C-alpha positions as CSV (number, residue, x, y, z in Angstrom):
1,M,15.1,31.4,-13.2
2,L,14.0,35.2,-12.2
3,A,10.8,34.7,-13.9
4,M,9.9,31.7,-11.8
5,V,11.0,33.5,-8.6
6,Q,8.9,36.4,-9.6
7,A,5.9,34.2,-10.3
8,R,6.0,32.5,-7.0
9,L,6.4,36.0,-5.1
10,G,3.6,37.4,-7.3
11,R,1.3,34.6,-5.7
12,L,2.2,35.5,-1.9
13,P,-0.5,37.8,-0.1
14,P,0.4,41.4,-0.2
15,G,1.3,41.2,3.6
16,A,3.8,38.6,3.0
17,R,5.5,40.3,0.0
18,A,5.8,43.5,2.3
19,V,7.6,41.4,4.9
20,L,9.9,40.0,2.5
21,R,10.5,43.5,0.9
22,A,11.4,44.7,4.3
23,A,13.6,41.8,5.1
24,S,15.5,42.3,1.9
25,V,16.6,45.7,3.0
26,F,18.8,44.0,5.8
27,G,20.5,41.5,3.2
28,E,21.1,37.9,3.9
29,V,20.4,38.1,7.5
30,S,17.3,40.0,9.0
31,W,16.0,40.4,12.3
32,A,12.3,40.0,13.3
33,G,12.4,43.3,15.2
34,G,14.1,45.1,12.4
35,V,11.4,43.9,9.8
36,A,8.7,44.5,12.3
37,S,9.6,48.2,12.6
38,L,9.6,48.6,8.8
39,V,6.2,47.1,8.3
40,G,4.7,47.3,11.6
41,G,2.0,44.9,12.7
42,E,2.0,43.0,9.4
43,A,5.4,41.3,10.3
44,R,3.7,39.9,13.3
45,R,0.7,38.7,11.5
46,A,2.9,37.0,8.8
47,T,5.1,35.4,11.3
48,A,2.1,34.2,13.2
49,R,0.7,32.5,10.1
50,K,4.1,31.0,9.3
51,R,4.2,29.4,12.7
52,A,0.7,28.3,12.4
53,R,1.5,26.2,9.3
54,G,4.5,24.7,10.9
């Protein structure tokens, strides 16, 4: 199971991985503002990409 999750995370773009890493600091619940302050503009770009995909 762990290998499967690692493989999927490994296929993500570096920016998306940075956002997930920052979000993991907060635990089960994270806030966009907190993540954005940890990774700066990358969080905003990743959020915009996610919204664009729907």
